[in-house]
N, CA, C and O atoms as a printed pandas DataFrame, in Angstrom:
     atom_number atom_name residue_name chain_id  residue_number  x_coord  y_coord  z_coord
0              1         N          UNK        A               1    0.835   -1.182    0.000
1              2        CA          UNK        A               1    0.000    0.000    0.000
2              3         C          UNK        A               1    0.884    1.251    0.000
3              4         O          UNK        A               1    1.853    1.345    0.753
4              5         N          UNK        A               2    0.536    2.180   -0.838
5              6        CA          UNK        A               2    1.318    3.404   -0.976
6              7         C          UNK        A               2    1.178    4.286    0.262
7              8         O          UNK        A               2    0.108    4.387    0.863
8              9         N          UNK        A               3    2.276    4.911    0.616
9             10        CA          UNK        A               3    2.280    5.835    1.748
10            11         C          UNK        A               3    1.876    7.214    1.241
11            12         O          UNK        A               3    2.482    7.742    0.308
12            13         N          UNK        A               4    0.863    7.787    1.853
13            14        CA          UNK        A               4    0.362    9.104    1.459
14            15         C          UNK        A               4    0.525   10.054    2.642
15            16         O          UNK        A               4    0.254    9.701    3.790
16            17         N          UNK        A               5    0.978   11.273    2.327
17            18        CA          UNK        A               5    1.223   12.257    3.381
18            19         C          UNK        A               5    0.860   13.643    2.855
19            20         O          UNK        A               5    1.059   13.939    1.677
20            21         N          UNK        A               6    0.337   14.473    3.721
21            22        CA          UNK        A               6    0.024   15.846    3.328
22            23         C          UNK        A               6    1.232   16.741    3.548
23            24         O          UNK        A               6    1.893   16.683    4.585
24            25         N          UNK        A               7    1.501   17.565    2.556
25            26        CA          UNK        A               7    2.598   18.528    2.627
26            27         C          UNK        A               7    2.098   19.887    2.185
27            28         O          UNK        A               7    1.173   20.000    1.380
28            29         N          UNK        A               8    2.724   20.910    2.723
29            30        CA          UNK        A               8    2.551   22.248    2.174
30            31         C          UNK        A               8    3.621   22.409    1.111
31            32         O          UNK        A               8    4.808   22.223    1.380
32            33         N          UNK        A               9    3.199   22.754   -0.092
33            34        CA          UNK        A               9    4.128   22.959   -1.198
34            35         C          UNK        A               9    4.296   24.464   -1.384
35            36         O          UNK        A               9    3.375   25.131   -1.856
36            37         N          UNK        A              10    5.458   25.011   -1.020
37            38        CA          UNK        A              10    5.650   26.461   -1.122
38            39         C          UNK        A              10    5.638   26.969   -2.564
39            40         O          UNK        A              10    5.349   28.141   -2.806
40            41         N          UNK        A              11    5.950   26.100   -3.514
41            42        CA          UNK        A              11    5.964   26.534   -4.914
42            43         C          UNK        A              11    4.552   26.738   -5.459
43            44         O          UNK        A              11    4.314   27.637   -6.265
44            45         N          UNK        A              12    3.614   25.896   -5.013
45            46        CA          UNK        A              12    2.227   26.025   -5.469
46            47         C          UNK        A              12    1.346   26.711   -4.425
47            48         O          UNK        A              12    0.181   27.006   -4.689
48            49         N          UNK        A              13    1.906   26.962   -3.238
49            50        CA          UNK        A              13    1.193   27.594   -2.122
50            51         C          UNK        A              13   -0.076   26.825   -1.755
51            52         O          UNK        A              13   -1.107   27.421   -1.445
52            53         N          UNK        A              14    0.015   25.485   -1.793
53            54        CA          UNK        A              14   -1.128   24.642   -1.433
54            55         C          UNK        A              14   -0.676   23.524   -0.499
55            56         O          UNK        A              14    0.490   23.129   -0.490
56            57         N          UNK        A              15   -1.621   23.029    0.278
57            58        CA          UNK        A              15   -1.399   21.837    1.087
58            59         C          UNK        A              15   -2.254   20.745    0.476
59            60         O          UNK        A              15   -3.467   20.898    0.331
60            61         N          UNK        A              16   -1.615   19.646    0.120
61            62        CA          UNK        A              16   -2.358   18.544   -0.494
62            63         C          UNK        A              16   -1.657   17.226   -0.220
63            64         O          UNK        A              16   -0.499   17.210    0.196
64            65         N          UNK        A              17   -2.357   16.115   -0.451
65            66        CA          UNK        A              17   -1.737   14.805   -0.230
66            67         C          UNK        A              17   -0.776   14.447   -1.363
67            68         O          UNK        A              17   -1.022   14.739   -2.533
68            69         N          UNK        A              18    0.320   13.809   -0.976
69            70        CA          UNK        A              18    1.316   13.332   -1.932
70            71         C          UNK        A              18    1.553   11.855   -1.655
71            72         O          UNK        A              18    1.484   11.408   -0.510
72            73         N          UNK        A              19    1.832   11.104   -2.712
73            74        CA          UNK        A              19    2.100    9.671   -2.596
74            75         C          UNK        A              19    3.603    9.444   -2.682
75            76         O          UNK        A              19    4.271    9.971   -3.571
76            77         N          UNK        A              20    4.123    8.659   -1.755
77            78        CA          UNK        A              20    5.561    8.378   -1.710
78            79         C          UNK        A              20    5.962    7.478   -2.879
79            80         O          UNK        A              20    5.293    6.489   -3.180
80            81         N          UNK        A              21    7.066    7.843   -3.528
81            82        CA          UNK        A              21    7.589    7.088   -4.671
82            83         C          UNK        A              21    9.096    6.928   -4.506
83            84         O          UNK        A              21    9.801    7.893   -4.209
84            85         N          UNK        A              22    9.586    5.707   -4.700
85            86        CA          UNK        A              22   11.024    5.434   -4.735
86            87         C          UNK        A              22   11.345    5.025   -6.160
87            88         O          UNK        A              22   10.664    4.173   -6.731
88            89         N          UNK        A              23   12.382    5.625   -6.743
89            90        CA          UNK        A              23   12.671    5.406   -8.148
90            91         C          UNK        A              23   14.174    5.257   -8.360
91            92         O          UNK        A              23   14.953    6.117   -7.949
92            93         N          UNK        A              24   14.580    4.157   -9.007
93            94        CA          UNK        A              24   15.996    3.995   -9.362
94            95         C          UNK        A              24   16.275    4.847  -10.584
95            96         O          UNK        A              24   15.540    4.808  -11.570
96            97         N          UNK        A              25   17.350    5.617  -10.505
97            98        CA          UNK        A              25   17.688    6.531  -11.594
98            99         C          UNK        A              25   19.191    6.545  -11.815
99           100         O          UNK        A              25   19.971    6.305  -10.894
100          101         N          UNK        A              26   19.581    6.829  -13.042
101          102        CA          UNK        A              26   20.988    7.068  -13.363
102          103         C          UNK        A              26   21.224    8.563  -13.190
103          104         O          UNK        A              26   20.495    9.386  -13.744
104          105         N          UNK        A              27   22.256    8.905  -12.412
105          106        CA          UNK        A              27   22.569   10.312  -12.177
106          107         C          UNK        A              27   24.028   10.584  -12.518
107          108         O          UNK        A              27   24.856    9.675  -12.561
108          109         N          UNK        A              28   24.319   11.850  -12.759
109          110        CA          UNK        A              28   25.690   12.285  -13.031
110          111         C          UNK        A              28   26.185   13.083  -11.832
111          112         O          UNK        A              28   25.526   14.015  -11.370
112          113         N          UNK        A              29   27.349   12.702  -11.344
113          114        CA          UNK        A              29   28.029   13.467  -10.303
114          115         C          UNK        A              29   29.455   13.661  -10.791
115          116         O          UNK        A              29   30.191   12.701  -11.016
116          117         N          UNK        A              30   29.825   14.920  -10.948
117          118        CA          UNK        A              30   31.143   15.275  -11.471
118          119         C          UNK        A              30   31.403   14.559  -12.790
119          120         O          UNK        A              30   30.660   14.748  -13.753
120          121         N          UNK        A              31   32.457   13.736  -12.844
121          122        CA          UNK        A              31   32.851   13.100  -14.104
122          123         C          UNK        A              31   32.213   11.733  -14.317
123          124         O          UNK        A              31   32.497   11.078  -15.320
124          125         N          UNK        A              32   31.370   11.293  -13.411
125          126        CA          UNK        A              32   30.733    9.978  -13.537
126          127         C          UNK        A              32   29.260   10.187  -13.875
127          128         O          UNK        A              32   28.518   10.811  -13.116
128          129         N          UNK        A              33   28.848    9.656  -15.027
129          130        CA          UNK        A              33   27.473    9.917  -15.461
130          131         C          UNK        A              33   26.561    8.691  -15.431
131          132         O          UNK        A              33   25.464    8.719  -15.988
132          133         N          UNK        A              34   27.011    7.616  -14.782
133          134        CA          UNK        A              34   26.179    6.409  -14.775
134          135         C          UNK        A              34   25.990    5.836  -13.371
135          136         O          UNK        A              34   25.947    4.619  -13.192
136          137         N          UNK        A              35   25.880    6.710  -12.387
137          138        CA          UNK        A              35   25.645    6.246  -11.018
138          139         C          UNK        A              35   24.166    5.894  -10.858
139          140         O          UNK        A              35   23.296    6.698  -11.190
140          141         N          UNK        A              36   23.890    4.718  -10.361
141          142        CA          UNK        A              36   22.504    4.330  -10.113
142          143         C          UNK        A              36   22.176    4.606   -8.652
143          144         O          UNK        A              36   22.845    4.117   -7.742
144          145         N          UNK        A              37   21.135    5.399   -8.453
145          146        CA          UNK        A              37   20.713    5.755   -7.100
146          147         C          UNK        A              37   19.206    5.514   -6.977
147          148         O          UNK        A              37   18.450    5.633   -7.941
148          149         N          UNK        A              38   18.815    5.182   -5.784
149          150        CA          UNK        A              38   17.381    5.017   -5.502
150          151         C          UNK        A              38   16.910    6.314   -4.848
151          152         O          UNK        A              38   17.162    6.562   -3.669
152          153         N          UNK        A              39   16.223    7.130   -5.640
153          154        CA          UNK        A              39   15.782    8.440   -5.177
154          155         C          UNK        A              39   14.374    8.393   -4.603
155          156         O          UNK        A              39   13.551    7.557   -4.975
156          157         N          UNK        A              40   14.129    9.306   -3.699
157          158        CA          UNK        A              40   12.873    9.388   -2.960
158          159         C          UNK        A              40   12.102   10.619   -3.410
159          160         O          UNK        A              40   12.633   11.729   -3.419
160          161         N          UNK        A              41   10.851   10.412   -3.781
161          162        CA          UNK        A              41   10.005   11.510   -4.235
162          163         C          UNK        A              41    8.634   11.431   -3.586
163          164         O          UNK        A              41    8.249   10.419   -3.000
164          165         N          UNK        A              42    7.917   12.529   -3.712
165          166        CA          UNK        A              42    6.503   12.588   -3.351
166          167         C          UNK        A              42    5.761   13.026   -4.605
167          168         O          UNK        A              42    6.071   14.062   -5.194
168          169         N          UNK        A              43    4.770   12.219   -5.008
169          170        CA          UNK        A              43    4.048   12.461   -6.254
170          171         C          UNK        A              43    2.727   13.169   -5.967
171          172         O          UNK        A              43    1.923   12.721   -5.149
172          173         N          UNK        A              44    2.525   14.289   -6.665
173          174        CA          UNK        A              44    1.280   15.044   -6.534
174          175         C          UNK        A              44    0.176   14.337   -7.320
175          176         O          UNK        A              44    0.443   13.423   -8.100
176          177         N          UNK        A              45   -1.047   14.765   -7.108
177          178        CA          UNK        A              45   -2.195   14.165   -7.796
178          179         C          UNK        A              45   -2.071   14.285   -9.314
179          180         O          UNK        A              45   -2.575   13.434  -10.047
180          181         N          UNK        A              46   -1.399   15.343   -9.788
181          182        CA          UNK        A              46   -1.235   15.524  -11.236
182          183         C          UNK        A              46   -0.084   14.697  -11.805
183          184         O          UNK        A              46    0.195   14.766  -13.002
184          185         N          UNK        A              47    0.591   13.909  -10.949
185          186        CA          UNK        A              47    1.678   13.035  -11.401
186          187         C          UNK        A              47    3.066   13.630  -11.264
187          188         O          UNK        A              47    4.061   12.922  -11.422
188          189         N          UNK        A              48    3.150   14.927  -10.970
189          190        CA          UNK        A              48    4.467   15.563  -10.851
190          191         C          UNK        A              48    5.194   15.050   -9.609
191          192         O          UNK        A              48    4.609   14.921   -8.533
192          193         N          UNK        A              49    6.490   14.760   -9.787
193          194        CA          UNK        A              49    7.322   14.282   -8.683
194          195         C          UNK        A              49    8.025   15.462   -8.022
195          196         O          UNK        A              49    8.537   16.362   -8.688
196          197         N          UNK        A              50    8.033   15.429   -6.685
197          198        CA          UNK        A              50    8.685   16.468   -5.901
198          199         C          UNK        A              50    9.665   15.817   -4.947
199          200         O          UNK        A              50    9.407   14.733   -4.424
200          201         N          UNK        A              51   10.794   16.480   -4.720
201          202        CA          UNK        A              51   11.719   16.024   -3.693
202          203         C          UNK        A              51   11.053   16.151   -2.335
203          204         O          UNK        A              51   10.022   16.809   -2.201
204          205         N          UNK        A              52   11.637   15.529   -1.341
205          206        CA          UNK        A              52   11.057   15.546    0.003
206          207         C          UNK        A              52   11.024   16.975    0.532
207          208         O          UNK        A              52   12.061   17.629    0.642
208          209         N          UNK        A              53    9.837   17.450    0.854
209          210        CA          UNK        A              53    9.671   18.822    1.339
210          211         C          UNK        A              53   10.353   19.021    2.686
211          212         O          UNK        A              53   10.805   20.125    2.991
212          213         N          UNK        A              54   10.435   17.968    3.496
213          214        CA          UNK        A              54   11.063   18.061    4.814
214          215         C          UNK        A              54   12.578   17.862    4.765
215          216         O          UNK        A              54   13.283   18.218    5.709
216          217         N          UNK        A              55   13.070   17.298    3.677
217          218        CA          UNK        A              55   14.506   16.999    3.553
218          219         C          UNK        A              55   14.921   17.145    2.086
219          220         O          UNK        A              55   15.188   16.147    1.417
220          221         N          UNK        A              56   14.977   18.380    1.585
221          222        CA          UNK        A              56   15.231   18.594    0.164
222          223         C          UNK        A              56   16.593   18.099   -0.339
223          224         O          UNK        A              56   16.767   17.915   -1.544
224          225         N          UNK        A              57   17.551   17.881    0.554
225          226        CA          UNK        A              57   18.880   17.413    0.136
226          227         C          UNK        A              57   18.997   15.887    0.125
227          228         O          UNK        A              57   20.066   15.357   -0.177
228          229         N          UNK        A              58   17.928   15.183    0.445
229          230        CA          UNK        A              58   17.971   13.726    0.578
230          231         C          UNK        A              58   18.533   13.038   -0.671
231          232         O          UNK        A              58   19.435   12.207   -0.560
232          233         N          UNK        A              59   18.017   13.371   -1.850
233          234        CA          UNK        A              59   18.480   12.707   -3.071
234          235         C          UNK        A              59   19.901   13.124   -3.445
235          236         O          UNK        A              59   20.649   12.336   -4.023
236          237         N          UNK        A              60   20.268   14.348   -3.121
237          238        CA          UNK        A              60   21.641   14.806   -3.367
238          239         C          UNK        A              60   22.611   13.990   -2.514
239          240         O          UNK        A              60   23.657   13.558   -2.999
240          241         N          UNK        A              61   22.265   13.780   -1.243
241          242        CA          UNK        A              61   23.121   12.968   -0.371
242          243         C          UNK        A              61   23.257   11.542   -0.904
243          244         O          UNK        A              61   24.337   10.955   -0.834
244          245         N          UNK        A              62   22.178   10.989   -1.431
245          246        CA          UNK        A              62   22.240    9.640   -2.015
246          247         C          UNK        A              62   23.206    9.610   -3.194
247          248         O          UNK        A              62   23.960    8.652   -3.363
248          249         N          UNK        A              63   23.180   10.653   -4.000
249          250        CA          UNK        A              63   24.102   10.744   -5.139
250          251         C          UNK        A              63   25.545   10.876   -4.655
251          252         O          UNK        A              63   26.444   10.236   -5.201
252          253         N          UNK        A              64   25.767   11.700   -3.636
253          254        CA          UNK        A              64   27.105   11.834   -3.053
254          255         C          UNK        A              64   27.599   10.491   -2.523
255          256         O          UNK        A              64   28.752   10.120   -2.738
256          257         N          UNK        A              65   26.718    9.760   -1.825
257          258        CA          UNK        A              65   27.093    8.453   -1.271
258          259         C          UNK        A              65   27.503    7.485   -2.377
259          260         O          UNK        A              65   28.492    6.764   -2.244
260          261         N          UNK        A              66   26.739    7.473   -3.470
261          262        CA          UNK        A              66   27.047    6.580   -4.593
262          263         C          UNK        A              66   28.386    6.957   -5.227
263          264         O          UNK        A              66   29.169    6.082   -5.597
264          265         N          UNK        A              67   28.648    8.254   -5.352
265          266        CA          UNK        A              67   29.911    8.723   -5.926
266          267         C          UNK        A              67   31.084    8.311   -5.040
267          268         O          UNK        A              67   32.081    7.776   -5.525
268          269         N          UNK        A              68   30.956    8.563   -3.738
269          270        CA          UNK        A              68   32.038    8.189   -2.813
270          271         C          UNK        A              68   32.312    6.692   -2.866
271          272         O          UNK        A              68   33.465    6.261   -2.859
272          273         N          UNK        A              69   31.255    5.914   -2.920
273          274        CA          UNK        A              69   31.423    4.458   -2.964
274          275         C          UNK        A              69   32.150    4.042   -4.242
275          276         O          UNK        A              69   33.073    3.229   -4.191
276          277         N          UNK        A              70   31.745    4.586   -5.372
277          278        CA          UNK        A              70   32.374    4.241   -6.654
278          279         C          UNK        A              70   33.841    4.647   -6.670
279          280         O          UNK        A              70   34.685    3.914   -7.187
280          281         N          UNK        A              71   34.149    5.816   -6.103
281          282        CA          UNK        A              71   35.515    6.333   -6.115
282          283         C          UNK        A              71   36.376    5.766   -4.987
283          284         O          UNK        A              71   37.595    5.938   -4.986
284          285         N          UNK        A              72   35.744    5.093   -4.032
285          286        CA          UNK        A              72   36.492    4.576   -2.882
286          287         C          UNK        A              72   36.855    5.669   -1.891
287          288         O          UNK        A              72   37.830    5.536   -1.152
288          289         N          UNK        A              73   36.085    6.741   -1.866
289          290        CA          UNK        A              73   36.347    7.872   -0.973
290          291         C          UNK        A              73   35.851    7.575    0.440
291          292         O          UNK        A              73   34.947    6.763    0.641
292          293         N          UNK        A              74   36.459    8.248    1.410
293          294        CA          UNK        A              74   35.979    8.185    2.785
294          295         C          UNK        A              74   34.594    8.827    2.872
295          296         O          UNK        A              74   34.288    9.764    2.136
296          297         N          UNK        A              75   33.773    8.319    3.769
297          298        CA          UNK        A              75   32.447    8.896    3.979
298          299         C          UNK        A              75   32.552   10.061    4.961
299          300         O          UNK        A              75   33.562   10.198    5.651
300          301         N          UNK        A              76   31.523   10.897    5.030
301          302        CA          UNK        A              76   31.530   11.970    6.030
302          303         C          UNK        A              76   31.726   11.431    7.446
303          304         O          UNK        A              76   32.450   12.030    8.241
304          305         N          UNK        A              77   31.093   10.313    7.763
305          306        CA          UNK        A              77   31.259    9.718    9.097
306          307         C          UNK        A              77   32.694    9.252    9.325
307          308         O          UNK        A              77   33.222    9.392   10.429
308          309         N          UNK        A              78   33.332    8.695    8.285
309          310        CA          UNK        A              78   34.735    8.274    8.395
310          311         C          UNK        A              78   35.639    9.473    8.688
311          312         O          UNK        A              78   36.536    9.400    9.527
312          313         N          UNK        A              79   35.388   10.564    7.988
313          314        CA          UNK        A              79   36.213   11.765    8.140
314          315         C          UNK        A              79   36.026   12.361    9.536
315          316         O          UNK        A              79   36.997   12.731   10.196
316          317         N          UNK        A              80   34.782   12.448    9.976
317          318        CA          UNK        A              80   34.500   12.967   11.319
318          319         C          UNK        A              80   35.143   12.082   12.384
319          320         O          UNK        A              80   35.739   12.583   13.337
320          321         N          UNK        A              81   35.020   10.760   12.219
321          322        CA          UNK        A              81   35.599    9.822   13.195
322          323         C          UNK        A              81   37.118    9.962   13.244
323          324         O          UNK        A              81   37.708    9.892   14.322
324          325         N          UNK        A              82   37.757   10.159   12.093
325          326        CA          UNK        A              82   39.206   10.348   12.042
326          327         C          UNK        A              82   39.595   11.613   12.802
327          328         O          UNK        A              82   40.509   11.598   13.627
328          329         N          UNK        A              83   38.893   12.702   12.515
329          330        CA          UNK        A              83   39.187   13.967   13.202
330          331         C          UNK        A              83   39.022   13.824   14.712
331          332         O          UNK        A              83   39.858   14.289   15.487
332          333         N          UNK        A              84   37.939   13.179   15.116
333          334        CA          UNK        A              84   37.686   13.007   16.550
334          335         C          UNK        A              84   38.717   12.090   17.196
335          336         O          UNK        A              84   39.125   12.318   18.335
336          337         N          UNK        A              85   39.141   11.051   16.473
337          338        CA          UNK        A              85   40.171   10.145   17.002
338          339         C          UNK        A              85   41.486   10.892   17.218
339          340         O          UNK        A              85   42.263   10.555   18.112
340          341         N          UNK        A              86   41.723   11.901   16.397
341          342        CA          UNK        A              86   42.928   12.719   16.539
342          343         C          UNK        A              86   42.780   13.754   17.655
343          344         O          UNK        A              86   43.748   14.412   18.036
344          345         N          UNK        A              87   41.563   13.888   18.173
345          346        CA          UNK        A              87   41.311   14.854   19.240
346          347         C          UNK        A              87   41.327   16.290   18.759
347          348         O          UNK        A              87   41.678   17.201   19.509
348          349         N          UNK        A              88   40.945   16.494   17.497
349          350        CA          UNK        A              88   41.007   17.831   16.911
350          351         C          UNK        A              88   39.613   18.413   16.704
351          352         O          UNK        A              88   38.655   17.692   16.427
352          353         N          UNK        A              89   39.524   19.720   16.843
353          354        CA          UNK        A              89   38.290   20.423   16.500
354          355         C          UNK        A              89   38.225   20.529   14.976
355          356         O          UNK        A              89   39.204   20.255   14.282
356          357         N          UNK        A              90   37.081   20.924   14.477
357          358        CA          UNK        A              90   36.943   21.135   13.032
358          359         C          UNK        A              90   37.956   22.179   12.576
359          360         O          UNK        A              90   38.625   21.998   11.558
360          361         N          UNK        A              91   38.067   23.264   13.325
361          362        CA          UNK        A              91   38.995   24.340   12.951
362          363         C          UNK        A              91   40.449   23.848   12.922
363          364         O          UNK        A              91   41.184   24.141   11.979
364          365         N          UNK        A              92   40.858   23.109   13.946
365          366        CA          UNK        A              92   42.240   22.607   14.000
366          367         C          UNK        A              92   42.533   21.660   12.834
367          368         O          UNK        A              92   43.580   21.760   12.194
368          369         N          UNK        A              93   41.607   20.747   12.565
369          370        CA          UNK        A              93   41.810   19.771   11.491
370          371         C          UNK        A              93   41.844   20.472   10.135
371          372         O          UNK        A              93   42.715   20.195    9.310
372          373         N          UNK        A              94   40.896   21.378    9.908
373          374        CA          UNK        A              94   40.843   22.107    8.637
374          375         C          UNK        A              94   42.109   22.931    8.436
375          376         O          UNK        A              94   42.688   22.920    7.350
376          377         N          UNK        A              95   42.542   23.645    9.470
377          378        CA          UNK        A              95   43.758   24.451    9.356
378          379         C          UNK        A              95   44.975   23.580    9.087
379          380         O          UNK        A              95   45.830   23.936    8.277
380          381         N          UNK        A              96   45.056   22.446    9.761
381          382        CA          UNK        A              96   46.178   21.535    9.550
382          383         C          UNK        A              96   46.227   20.976    8.141
383          384         O          UNK        A              96   47.306   20.729    7.601
384          385         N          UNK        A              97   45.056   20.775    7.543
385          386        CA          UNK        A              97   44.995   20.253    6.173
386          387         C          UNK        A              97   45.108   21.352    5.125
387          388         O          UNK        A              97   45.370   21.080    3.953
388          389         N          UNK        A              98   44.907   22.597    5.553
389          390        CA          UNK        A              98   44.948   23.705    4.602
390          391         C          UNK        A              98   43.655   23.866    3.821
391          392         O          UNK        A              98   43.661   24.362    2.694
392          393         N          UNK        A              99   42.544   23.446    4.422
393          394        CA          UNK        A              99   41.244   23.651    3.780
394          395         C          UNK        A              99   40.387   24.519    4.695
395          396         O          UNK        A              99   40.677   24.652    5.884
396          397         N          UNK        A             100   39.349   25.097    4.147
397          398        CA          UNK        A             100   38.489   25.977    4.926
398          399         C          UNK        A             100   37.674   25.226    5.971
399          400         O          UNK        A             100   37.257   24.086    5.763
400          401         N          UNK        A             101   37.462   25.891    7.091
401          402        CA          UNK        A             101   36.656   25.308    8.163
402          403         C          UNK        A             101   35.247   24.994    7.677
403          404         O          UNK        A             101   34.711   23.922    7.958
404          405         N          UNK        A             102   34.650   25.929    6.947
405          406        CA          UNK        A             102   33.284   25.704    6.461
406          407         C          UNK        A             102   33.248   24.563    5.449
407          408         O          UNK        A             102   32.271   23.816    5.389
408          409         N          UNK        A             103   34.304   24.427    4.656
409          410        CA          UNK        A             103   34.378   23.318    3.700
410          411         C          UNK        A             103   34.393   21.983    4.426
411          412         O          UNK        A             103   33.659   21.065    4.061
412          413         N          UNK        A             104   35.230   21.873    5.454
413          414        CA          UNK        A             104   35.299   20.625    6.220
414          415         C          UNK        A             104   33.964   20.332    6.896
415          416         O          UNK        A             104   33.505   19.190    6.899
416          417         N          UNK        A             105   33.342   21.355    7.465
417          418        CA          UNK        A             105   32.036   21.170    8.108
418          419         C          UNK        A             105   31.011   20.659    7.105
419          420         O          UNK        A             105   30.245   19.744    7.408
420          421         N          UNK        A             106   30.994   21.245    5.916
421          422        CA          UNK        A             106   30.044   20.809    4.884
422          423         C          UNK        A             106   30.322   19.378    4.440
423          424         O          UNK        A             106   29.387   18.613    4.205
424          425         N          UNK        A             107   31.586   19.008    4.323
425          426        CA          UNK        A             107   31.933   17.631    3.947
426          427         C          UNK        A             107   31.488   16.667    5.043
427          428         O          UNK        A             107   30.880   15.638    4.752
428          429         N          UNK        A             108   31.785   16.990    6.296
429          430        CA          UNK        A             108   31.399   16.121    7.413
430          431         C          UNK        A             108   29.884   15.999    7.556
431          432         O          UNK        A             108   29.387   14.980    8.037
432          433         N          UNK        A             109   29.151   17.026    7.142
433          434        CA          UNK        A             109   27.687   17.002    7.229
434          435         C          UNK        A             109   27.032   16.517    5.938
435          436         O          UNK        A             109   25.813   16.600    5.789
436          437         N          UNK        A             110   27.836   16.014    5.008
437          438        CA          UNK        A             110   27.362   15.481    3.725
438          439         C          UNK        A             110   26.591   16.518    2.915
439          440         O          UNK        A             110   25.627   16.189    2.223
440          441         N          UNK        A             111   27.024   17.770    3.009
441          442        CA          UNK        A             111   26.434   18.840    2.220
442          443         C          UNK        A             111   27.338   19.215    1.054
443          444         O          UNK        A             111   26.966   20.011    0.192
444          445         N          UNK        A             112   28.521   18.634    1.041
445          446        CA          UNK        A             112   29.495   18.902   -0.015
446          447         C          UNK        A             112   30.291   17.636   -0.231
447          448         O          UNK        A             112   30.547   16.871    0.698
448          449         N          UNK        A             113   30.677   17.430   -1.476
449          450        CA          UNK        A             113   31.483   16.276   -1.851
450          451         C          UNK        A             113   32.942   16.712   -1.919
451          452         O          UNK        A             113   33.271   17.702   -2.573
452          453         N          UNK        A             114   33.809   15.976   -1.246
453          454        CA          UNK        A             114   35.218   16.340   -1.286
454          455         C          UNK        A             114   35.777   16.142   -2.702
455          456         O          UNK        A             114   35.347   15.253   -3.437
456          457         N          UNK        A             115   36.745   16.992   -3.062
457          458        CA          UNK        A             115   37.440   16.838   -4.337
458          459         C          UNK        A             115   38.647   15.934   -4.114
459          460         O          UNK        A             115   38.992   15.613   -2.976
460          461         N          UNK        A             116   39.283   15.528   -5.202
461          462        CA          UNK        A             116   40.350   14.524   -5.141
462          463         C          UNK        A             116   41.488   14.932   -4.198
463          464         O          UNK        A             116   41.948   14.112   -3.404
464          465         N          UNK        A             117   41.944   16.175   -4.273
465          466        CA          UNK        A             117   43.075   16.563   -3.420
466          467         C          UNK        A             117   42.681   16.515   -1.947
467          468         O          UNK        A             117   43.505   16.172   -1.099
468          469         N          UNK        A             118   41.432   16.855   -1.633
469          470        CA          UNK        A             118   40.976   16.771   -0.244
470          471         C          UNK        A             118   40.915   15.315    0.208
471          472         O          UNK        A             118   41.302   14.991    1.330
472          473         N          UNK        A             119   40.429   14.447   -0.667
473          474        CA          UNK        A             119   40.395   13.018   -0.343
474          475         C          UNK        A             119   41.807   12.501   -0.105
475          476         O          UNK        A             119   42.038   11.714    0.812
476          477         N          UNK        A             120   42.759   12.948   -0.938
477          478        CA          UNK        A             120   44.155   12.533   -0.749
478          479         C          UNK        A             120   44.683   12.980    0.619
479          480         O          UNK        A             120   45.410   12.236    1.278
480          481         N          UNK        A             121   44.319   14.193    1.042
481          482        CA          UNK        A             121   44.729   14.677    2.365
482          483         C          UNK        A             121   44.126   13.819    3.472
483          484         O          UNK        A             121   44.824   13.416    4.402
484          485         N          UNK        A             122   42.829   13.542    3.368
485          486        CA          UNK        A             122   42.162   12.712    4.383
486          487         C          UNK        A             122   42.803   11.328    4.457
487          488         O          UNK        A             122   43.054   10.808    5.545
488          489         N          UNK        A             123   43.065   10.741    3.297
489          490        CA          UNK        A             123   43.655    9.394    3.247
490          491         C          UNK        A             123   45.070    9.389    3.826
491          492         O          UNK        A             123   45.456    8.453    4.527
492          493         N          UNK        A             124   45.845   10.446    3.529
493          494        CA          UNK        A             124   47.213   10.523    4.051
494          495         C          UNK        A             124   47.199   10.607    5.576
495          496         O          UNK        A             124   47.971    9.922    6.247
496          497         N          UNK        A             125   46.324   11.443    6.116
497          498        CA          UNK        A             125   46.219   11.567    7.574
498          499         C          UNK        A             125   45.768   10.241    8.174
499          500         O          UNK        A             125   46.279    9.818    9.211
500          501         N          UNK        A             126   44.821    9.596    7.528
501          502        CA          UNK        A             126   44.329    8.301    8.019
502          503         C          UNK        A             126   45.461    7.276    8.074
503          504         O          UNK        A             126   45.584    6.542    9.054
504          505         N          UNK        A             127   46.283    7.223    7.032
505          506        CA          UNK        A             127   47.396    6.261    6.989
506          507         C          UNK        A             127   48.429    6.573    8.071
507          508         O          UNK        A             127   48.906    5.666    8.753
508          509         N          UNK        A             128   48.772    7.841    8.229
509          510        CA          UNK        A             128   49.733    8.223    9.265
510          511         C          UNK        A             128   49.200    7.866   10.650
511          512         O          UNK        A             128   49.930    7.334   11.486
512          513         N          UNK        A             129   47.938    8.158   10.883
513          514        CA          UNK        A             129   47.321    7.862   12.180
514          515         C          UNK        A             129   47.298    6.353   12.422
515          516         O          UNK        A             129   47.630    5.881   13.509
516          517         N          UNK        A             130   46.906    5.615   11.404
517          518        CA          UNK        A             130   46.820    4.152   11.515
518          519         C          UNK        A             130   48.184    3.534   11.796
519          520         O          UNK        A             130   48.296    2.560   12.540
520          521         N          UNK        A             131   49.215    4.109   11.196
521          522        CA          UNK        A             131   50.576    3.599   11.387
522          523         C          UNK        A             131   51.238    4.152   12.648
523          524         O          UNK        A             131   52.382    3.810   12.948
524          525         N          UNK        A             132   50.525    5.004   13.387
525          526        CA          UNK        A             132   51.052    5.549   14.638
526          527         C          UNK        A             132   52.118    6.607   14.441
527          528         O          UNK        A             132   52.883    6.893   15.361
528          529         N          UNK        A             133   52.179    7.195   13.250
529          530        CA          UNK        A             133   53.192    8.217   12.981
530          531         C          UNK        A             133   52.700    9.589   13.426
531          532         O          UNK        A             133   51.500    9.844   13.531
532          533         N          UNK        A             134   53.663   10.456   13.682
533          534        CA          UNK        A             134   53.342   11.827   14.072
534          535         C          UNK        A             134   52.774   12.575   12.869
535          536         O          UNK        A             134   53.263   12.451   11.746
536          537         N          UNK        A             135   51.741   13.344   13.136
537          538        CA          UNK        A             135   51.133   14.135   12.075
538          539         C          UNK        A             135   51.770   15.514   12.064
539          540         O          UNK        A             135   51.747   16.207   13.081
540          541         N          UNK        A             136   52.335   15.925   10.947
541          542        CA          UNK        A             136   53.021   17.216   10.895
542          543         C          UNK        A             136   52.057   18.392   11.039
543          544         O          UNK        A             136   51.105   18.532   10.272
544          545         N          UNK        A             137   52.325   19.230   12.037
545          546        CA          UNK        A             137   51.612   20.501   12.232
546          547         C          UNK        A             137   50.092   20.391   12.267
547          548         O          UNK        A             137   49.399   21.321   11.854
548          549         N          UNK        A             138   49.575   19.292   12.743
549          550        CA          UNK        A             138   48.115   19.195   12.897
550          551         C          UNK        A             138   47.829   19.102   14.379
551          552         O          UNK        A             138   46.669   19.011   14.779
């Protein structure tokens, strides 16, 4: 049985029932154009699909997760756990890596996808930490 929920749609300025829909789709993230993700939508009575009104970034996060998995990148939780294991604040870790504090916060909160050089920095710190080596200036 389909899940139906009432939402206020700010674009149409109406409150109406929407039917929950899960749909597998091919999406493009950066240089990869064939990521398969299971996206979540709410379908209006006219058939139009809308992203989750309560969590508009939900499908974007799913795409980020698929990209990280395909590329073998650390997840936001992995990065946060590494920083915490080092006993560093977001500011200390970001400064030590030479990236912006807000950038690191967005990556840890899955609001931004790290680029290759940032992933290389995270991986290098992870390897040094795992091997028990001193981390330079962090």
